[in-house]
VOPALO-982944 format. One line per field, with one value per residue (C-alpha): residue number from 1; x, y, z. Coordinates in steps of 0.5 Angstrom, whole numbers. Layout:
num = [NUM | ...] $
X = [X | ...] $
Y = [Y | ...] $
Z = [Z | ...] $
! end
This chain:
num = [1 | 2 | 3 | 4 | 5 | 6 | 7 | 8 | 9 | 10 | 11 | 12 | 13 | 14 | 15 | 16 | 17 | 18 | 19 | 20 | 21 | 22 | 23 | 24 | 25 | 26 | 27 | 28 | 29 | 30 | 31 | 32 | 33 | 34 | 35 | 36 | 37 | 38 | 39 | 40 | 41 | 42 | 43 | 44 | 45 | 46 | 47 | 48 | 49 | 50 | 51 | 52 | 53 | 54 | 55 | 56 | 57 | 58 | 59 | 60 | 61 | 62 | 63 | 64 | 65 | 66 | 67 | 68 | 69 | 70 | 71 | 72 | 73 | 74 | 75 | 76 | 77 | 78 | 79 | 80 | 81 | 82 | 83 | 84 | 85 | 86 | 87 | 88 | 89 | 90 | 91 | 92 | 93 | 94 | 95 | 96 | 97 | 98 | 99 | 100 | 101 | 102 | 103 | 104 | 105 | 106 | 107 | 108 | 109 | 110 | 111 | 112 | 113 | 114 | 115 | 116 | 117 | 118 | 119 | 120 | 121 | 122 | 123 | 124 | 125 | 126 | 127 | 128 | 129 | 130 | 131 | 132 | 133 | 134 | 135 | 136 | 137 | 138 | 139 | 140 | 141 | 142 | 143 | 144 | 145 | 146 | 147 | 148 | 149 | 150 | 151 | 152 | 153 | 154 | 155 | 156 | 157 | 158 | 159 | 160 | 161 | 162 | 163 | 164 | 165 | 166 | 167 | 168 | 169 | 170 | 171 | 172 | 173 | 174 | 175 | 176 | 177 | 178 | 179 | 180 | 181 | 182 | 183 | 184 | 185 | 186 | 187 | 188 | 189 | 190 | 191 | 192 | 193 | 194 | 195 | 196 | 197 | 198 | 199 | 200 | 201 | 202 | 203 | 204 | 205 | 206 | 207 | 208 | 209 | 210 | 211 | 212 | 213 | 214 | 215 | 216 | 217 | 218 | 219 | 220 | 221 | 222 | 223 | 224 | 225 | 226 | 227 | 228 | 229 | 230 | 231 | 232 | 233 | 234 | 235 | 236 | 237 | 238 | 239 | 240 | 241 | 242 | 243 | 244 | 245 | 246 | 247 | 248 | 249 | 250 | 251 | 252 | 253 | 254 | 255 | 256 | 257 | 258 | 259 | 260 | 261 | 262 | 263 | 264 | 265 | 266 | 267 | 268 | 269 | 270 | 271 | 272 | 273 | 274 | 275 | 276 | 277 | 278 | 279 | 280 | 281 | 282 | 283 | 284 | 285 | 286 | 287 | 288 | 289 | 290 | 291 | 292 | 293 | 294 | 295 | 296 | 297 | 298 | 299 | 300 | 301 | 302 | 303 | 304 | 305 | 306 | 307 | 308 | 309 | 310 | 311 | 312 | 313 | 314 | 315 | 316 | 317 | 318 | 319 | 320 | 321 | 322 | 323 | 324 | 325 | 326 | 327 | 328 | 329 | 330 | 331 | 332 | 333 | 334 | 335 | 336 | 337 | 338 | 339 | 340 | 341 | 342 | 343 | 344 | 345 | 346 | 347 | 348 | 349 | 350 | 351 | 352 | 353 | 354 | 355 | 356 | 357 | 358 | 359 | 360 | 361 | 362 | 363 | 364 | 365 | 366 | 367 | 368 | 369 | 370 | 371 | 372 | 373 | 374 | 375 | 376 | 377 | 378 | 379 | 380 | 381 | 382 | 383 | 384 | 385 | 386 | 387 | 388 | 389 | 390 | 391 | 392 | 393 | 394 | 395 | 396 | 397 | 398 | 399 | 400 | 401 | 402 | 403 | 404 | 405 | 406 | 407 | 408 | 409 | 410 | 411 | 412 | 413 | 414 | 415 | 416 | 417 | 418 | 419 | 420 | 421 | 422 | 423 | 424 | 425 | 426 | 427 | 428 | 429 | 430 | 431 | 432 | 433 | 434 | 435 | 436 | 437 | 438 | 439 | 440 | 441 | 442 | 443 | 444] $
X = [134 | 128 | 122 | 123 | 115 | 113 | 107 | 103 | 98 | 93 | 93 | 101 | 102 | 97 | 102 | 108 | 106 | 104 | 111 | 115 | 110 | 113 | 120 | 120 | 122 | 116 | 112 | 106 | 104 | 110 | 107 | 106 | 107 | 101 | 97 | 99 | 107 | 107 | 103 | 109 | 114 | 111 | 108 | 102 | 95 | 93 | 87 | 91 | 95 | 88 | 85 | 91 | 90 | 83 | 84 | 89 | 85 | 79 | 84 | 86 | 94 | 93 | 89 | 88 | 90 | 88 | 93 | 98 | 97 | 96 | 101 | 101 | 96 | 99 | 97 | 95 | 92 | 98 | 102 | 109 | 111 | 116 | 111 | 111 | 113 | 121 | 122 | 130 | 134 | 133 | 126 | 120 | 114 | 108 | 105 | 103 | 96 | 95 | 94 | 99 | 101 | 103 | 95 | 91 | 89 | 92 | 89 | 93 | 88 | 82 | 84 | 86 | 79 | 76 | 80 | 78 | 70 | 66 | 64 | 71 | 71 | 64 | 64 | 59 | 61 | 61 | 59 | 52 | 51 | 57 | 56 | 54 | 55 | 47 | 52 | 55 | 50 | 47 | 52 | 53 | 45 | 46 | 52 | 50 | 43 | 46 | 49 | 43 | 43 | 37 | 39 | 34 | 39 | 45 | 51 | 59 | 65 | 72 | 74 | 71 | 72 | 70 | 63 | 64 | 65 | 60 | 54 | 57 | 56 | 49 | 47 | 51 | 54 | 61 | 60 | 56 | 57 | 59 | 59 | 65 | 68 | 74 | 79 | 77 | 80 | 85 | 83 | 76 | 78 | 82 | 76 | 72 | 77 | 78 | 70 | 70 | 65 | 66 | 67 | 64 | 67 | 63 | 68 | 68 | 70 | 70 | 63 | 63 | 61 | 58 | 51 | 51 | 57 | 52 | 46 | 51 | 54 | 46 | 44 | 51 | 48 | 50 | 47 | 50 | 53 | 60 | 60 | 65 | 61 | 68 | 75 | 74 | 81 | 86 | 82 | 80 | 71 | 66 | 59 | 56 | 48 | 46 | 50 | 47 | 40 | 42 | 45 | 39 | 34 | 38 | 37 | 30 | 29 | 32 | 29 | 32 | 41 | 44 | 47 | 54 | 56 | 63 | 65 | 71 | 75 | 67 | 70 | 76 | 73 | 71 | 66 | 59 | 56 | 50 | 48 | 46 | 44 | 36 | 32 | 33 | 31 | 38 | 43 | 49 | 53 | 60 | 63 | 70 | 74 | 81 | 82 | 81 | 82 | 88 | 89 | 89 | 82 | 79 | 72 | 66 | 59 | 54 | 47 | 43 | 35 | 34 | 34 | 41 | 44 | 41 | 44 | 51 | 51 | 48 | 55 | 59 | 58 | 60 | 67 | 70 | 63 | 64 | 68 | 73 | 67 | 74 | 76 | 68 | 68 | 74 | 72 | 65 | 71 | 74 | 67 | 66 | 73 | 73 | 79 | 80 | 74 | 79 | 85 | 80 | 78 | 86 | 87 | 82 | 84 | 92 | 90 | 86 | 91 | 97 | 93 | 90 | 97 | 100 | 95 | 96 | 103 | 103 | 99 | 103 | 108 | 103 | 102 | 94 | 93 | 86 | 84 | 78 | 78 | 81 | 89 | 91 | 92 | 91 | 95 | 94 | 100 | 103 | 107 | 106 | 114 | 117 | 113 | 114 | 122 | 123 | 120 | 123 | 131 | 129 | 127 | 119 | 116 | 109 | 103 | 103 | 96 | 95 | 93 | 86 | 84 | 80 | 80 | 82 | 87 | 94 | 96 | 100 | 97 | 101 | 99 | 99 | 98 | 106 | 108 | 109 | 108 | 116 | 115 | 110 | 115 | 120 | 115 | 112 | 118 | 120 | 114 | 113 | 120 | 118 | 113 | 114 | 108 | 101 | 96 | 89 | 84 | 81 | 74 | 72] $
Y = [211 | 213 | 218 | 225 | 228 | 234 | 240 | 243 | 243 | 237 | 238 | 240 | 232 | 229 | 233 | 230 | 223 | 223 | 226 | 221 | 216 | 218 | 219 | 212 | 213 | 210 | 204 | 199 | 196 | 201 | 203 | 210 | 213 | 212 | 219 | 223 | 220 | 225 | 230 | 231 | 230 | 235 | 240 | 239 | 238 | 229 | 232 | 236 | 229 | 224 | 230 | 228 | 220 | 221 | 225 | 219 | 214 | 217 | 218 | 210 | 211 | 208 | 204 | 202 | 195 | 194 | 193 | 193 | 201 | 205 | 204 | 205 | 200 | 195 | 200 | 206 | 211 | 216 | 215 | 212 | 207 | 204 | 201 | 195 | 190 | 188 | 184 | 182 | 181 | 175 | 173 | 172 | 176 | 171 | 178 | 182 | 180 | 180 | 177 | 174 | 179 | 172 | 170 | 177 | 178 | 183 | 190 | 191 | 187 | 191 | 198 | 197 | 195 | 201 | 207 | 204 | 204 | 209 | 211 | 213 | 219 | 220 | 223 | 223 | 224 | 232 | 234 | 233 | 227 | 223 | 216 | 209 | 207 | 204 | 198 | 196 | 196 | 191 | 187 | 187 | 186 | 180 | 176 | 178 | 175 | 169 | 168 | 170 | 176 | 181 | 187 | 193 | 198 | 198 | 203 | 203 | 205 | 205 | 199 | 195 | 198 | 205 | 202 | 199 | 205 | 209 | 204 | 204 | 212 | 212 | 209 | 209 | 215 | 215 | 210 | 206 | 199 | 193 | 186 | 184 | 176 | 176 | 174 | 179 | 184 | 188 | 194 | 193 | 194 | 200 | 203 | 203 | 205 | 211 | 213 | 212 | 206 | 200 | 194 | 187 | 181 | 174 | 168 | 164 | 157 | 155 | 156 | 163 | 167 | 163 | 163 | 164 | 170 | 174 | 173 | 176 | 181 | 183 | 183 | 187 | 193 | 192 | 196 | 193 | 186 | 186 | 179 | 176 | 172 | 166 | 167 | 171 | 175 | 171 | 164 | 163 | 161 | 161 | 162 | 155 | 154 | 152 | 157 | 162 | 160 | 160 | 167 | 170 | 166 | 171 | 177 | 177 | 178 | 184 | 188 | 194 | 192 | 194 | 188 | 189 | 183 | 184 | 178 | 181 | 175 | 174 | 170 | 166 | 163 | 156 | 155 | 157 | 164 | 163 | 170 | 173 | 180 | 181 | 180 | 187 | 193 | 196 | 192 | 193 | 187 | 189 | 185 | 188 | 187 | 188 | 181 | 178 | 183 | 187 | 191 | 197 | 197 | 201 | 199 | 195 | 194 | 195 | 192 | 194 | 197 | 203 | 208 | 206 | 206 | 213 | 215 | 213 | 215 | 222 | 222 | 220 | 226 | 230 | 227 | 224 | 225 | 218 | 212 | 214 | 212 | 210 | 205 | 202 | 201 | 198 | 193 | 192 | 190 | 185 | 182 | 180 | 178 | 170 | 169 | 174 | 168 | 163 | 166 | 168 | 161 | 158 | 163 | 159 | 153 | 155 | 159 | 153 | 148 | 152 | 154 | 147 | 143 | 148 | 147 | 139 | 140 | 143 | 138 | 132 | 136 | 136 | 143 | 145 | 151 | 154 | 156 | 154 | 159 | 164 | 166 | 165 | 160 | 162 | 158 | 159 | 159 | 161 | 166 | 170 | 175 | 168 | 164 | 171 | 172 | 164 | 164 | 171 | 168 | 161 | 167 | 167 | 173 | 173 | 178 | 177 | 176 | 181 | 186 | 182 | 180 | 182 | 177 | 172 | 168 | 169 | 167 | 168 | 169 | 167 | 168 | 163 | 167 | 168 | 161 | 156 | 148 | 147 | 153 | 148 | 143 | 148 | 153 | 148 | 145 | 152 | 154 | 147 | 148 | 155 | 152 | 151 | 149 | 146 | 152 | 152 | 151 | 158 | 155 | 148] $
Z = [119 | 122 | 119 | 121 | 121 | 120 | 122 | 125 | 123 | 121 | 113 | 114 | 117 | 112 | 107 | 111 | 111 | 103 | 102 | 106 | 102 | 94 | 97 | 99 | 107 | 108 | 105 | 106 | 113 | 116 | 123 | 124 | 132 | 136 | 136 | 143 | 141 | 135 | 138 | 143 | 139 | 134 | 140 | 138 | 141 | 141 | 136 | 131 | 130 | 131 | 126 | 121 | 122 | 120 | 115 | 112 | 113 | 110 | 103 | 103 | 105 | 112 | 117 | 124 | 126 | 133 | 137 | 132 | 131 | 125 | 120 | 112 | 108 | 103 | 97 | 100 | 94 | 93 | 86 | 87 | 82 | 87 | 92 | 86 | 88 | 87 | 82 | 82 | 75 | 73 | 77 | 74 | 76 | 78 | 83 | 77 | 75 | 68 | 61 | 57 | 52 | 47 | 47 | 46 | 39 | 35 | 33 | 27 | 23 | 26 | 27 | 19 | 17 | 21 | 18 | 11 | 13 | 11 | 19 | 19 | 15 | 17 | 24 | 28 | 34 | 38 | 46 | 44 | 42 | 44 | 49 | 47 | 41 | 38 | 35 | 42 | 46 | 40 | 41 | 48 | 49 | 44 | 47 | 54 | 53 | 50 | 58 | 61 | 63 | 61 | 60 | 62 | 60 | 58 | 58 | 57 | 62 | 63 | 65 | 71 | 76 | 73 | 73 | 79 | 82 | 79 | 81 | 89 | 88 | 85 | 92 | 97 | 101 | 106 | 112 | 109 | 110 | 103 | 103 | 99 | 98 | 103 | 100 | 95 | 89 | 92 | 87 | 89 | 97 | 95 | 92 | 98 | 103 | 97 | 98 | 106 | 105 | 110 | 107 | 110 | 108 | 107 | 107 | 100 | 97 | 90 | 88 | 90 | 97 | 102 | 104 | 110 | 110 | 106 | 110 | 116 | 112 | 111 | 117 | 119 | 115 | 108 | 103 | 97 | 94 | 90 | 87 | 82 | 78 | 76 | 75 | 81 | 84 | 88 | 88 | 82 | 85 | 80 | 82 | 81 | 79 | 86 | 89 | 84 | 86 | 94 | 94 | 89 | 95 | 100 | 97 | 95 | 102 | 101 | 94 | 97 | 96 | 91 | 87 | 84 | 79 | 76 | 70 | 67 | 65 | 60 | 54 | 57 | 62 | 62 | 67 | 64 | 67 | 72 | 75 | 81 | 79 | 77 | 84 | 86 | 85 | 84 | 80 | 75 | 71 | 69 | 64 | 62 | 55 | 58 | 61 | 54 | 49 | 53 | 58 | 55 | 51 | 58 | 57 | 59 | 59 | 64 | 64 | 70 | 72 | 68 | 74 | 76 | 69 | 68 | 74 | 73 | 65 | 67 | 73 | 67 | 64 | 69 | 68 | 63 | 58 | 55 | 52 | 46 | 40 | 36 | 42 | 42 | 34 | 36 | 41 | 36 | 31 | 35 | 38 | 30 | 28 | 27 | 27 | 35 | 37 | 36 | 39 | 45 | 45 | 45 | 50 | 54 | 54 | 56 | 62 | 64 | 62 | 65 | 72 | 73 | 71 | 77 | 82 | 80 | 81 | 88 | 89 | 89 | 93 | 98 | 97 | 97 | 92 | 90 | 83 | 79 | 74 | 72 | 71 | 79 | 84 | 91 | 97 | 104 | 108 | 116 | 114 | 108 | 109 | 110 | 103 | 100 | 101 | 100 | 93 | 91 | 93 | 89 | 83 | 83 | 85 | 88 | 91 | 98 | 101 | 106 | 100 | 97 | 106 | 110 | 116 | 112 | 113 | 109 | 103 | 97 | 89 | 84 | 76 | 72 | 65 | 64 | 65 | 61 | 60 | 63 | 69 | 72 | 76 | 78 | 80 | 84 | 87 | 89 | 93 | 96 | 100 | 101 | 106 | 112 | 115 | 112 | 113 | 113 | 108 | 106 | 104 | 102] $
! end
C-alpha cells in the first residue's frame, strides 16, 4: 500500500517520515519521493520539502544515493526494534554480531566477592568525587603497557562507541571529514551521520587500512582517522606490524590529525597488538570490555594525549557524569581473576577455530571468505539481496553488507560466535548454494 505523506511545514514532514518508520510503513532502503513530486502532493513549496529532507539527512534517517534518489538509510536513527532483520522460526541468527553467551565469564563469583569486600560497605562515591577509579586506571595502564600502548592520560567511558563519540566531539564539528575503513563498523558510520560528520572511505585488506587509502583520505581533507586494531568489523582484518609502521609514517606528516584506534576485541584477539596511535598531537586508544566479558558491561578504557582526555572527562561531567563505580570495581575483579583469564583464553581459541574452520570450509567450495581475526567472516557477493534471501530460505540469517559499506562492493557478514563444529559444513554448503557468481575480492 503506498505511503501517504503529510505536513505543511518542514518539521511536520520530518515528523511524518519518522512516524512511518516507527509504524513499519517505511523501512531501510525504501525510496522517498523526489522533492518536487512531494511538494506538489502536499501543496507546499519545493524549498519546504528540501528543508525537511536536509533535516532528515542531518538526523541520519535518510541518504541521497545519486541517481537512485533519496532513500531511508540502511540503519536509520529512529528507535524501532522491528527494523532488525527478521529471523524466521527455526532459522539461525548469524547477523547479531555479539559474543557467545556460553563463553562469557560467570559474574556470580566476582559479584559475591565484591559484596563481601570492605570497600562495598564504605561508600566513597558522591556527585563531587565520582569518576574513574584509581585502581581501575592502574590496572588498565599496566595492561596497555604490556601491549605497547603508552598512556599519558586515561579515563573510562560507557563502551567503545561512547569513547569514540566523545573523542570526535572534542576536535570536530558538523561537516568535518573523518577517514574510516570501508567496509567498516556500521555503528561508527551511523554515529558519523548523526554527528553530521562526513566519512571518507579508506580501503583495507587483511592487514588493515591501506597506506595509499589513508594518504588519499588525508589529501581529501580528513581531520580525523578511525582505525580498528584487530578483529575489524566486518572483515576481520588486523593491523600488522609493517602496516602499523607505514600508517604511522603517513600520519607523522599530519600531526594536526586526530587518530582514534579501536581495540574492541582486546583479550579475545589472537593477533598481537601493533598500535597506530601516538605519532600525532591528538590521539586516543579505546579498549572495550564488552566483547570478552559481556555486552552488558558498558565500559571502555580510553588512553590518549592529556588535552584530549581532559576534554573527554570535562564533557562527560556535563552529561552522564561518570561510569558506575560498581561496574568499574567489577571489571577490576574480572581482570584479577585467574579463572576468568583462563576462560577468556578458551573463548579466544574457540572463536578462532570456528572462524578459521568456516573460512576453510568455504574455500573448499570455491567461496572466498575473509576473517583473519575476530568473530565475523566477510563474504563478497554479486547480489546481496539474492544471497541473503537464499541463505534465509536455507535457515541461516546473515547481515547485509550494505550497513557496513560506503563505496566498497556488495558482501554479506556471518558471525561465527554461536556456531558449533557441526554447523560449519552445512553453513558452508548453504553459502555456496546461495552464491551464483564468483564475486570480486574486497582486498588482497
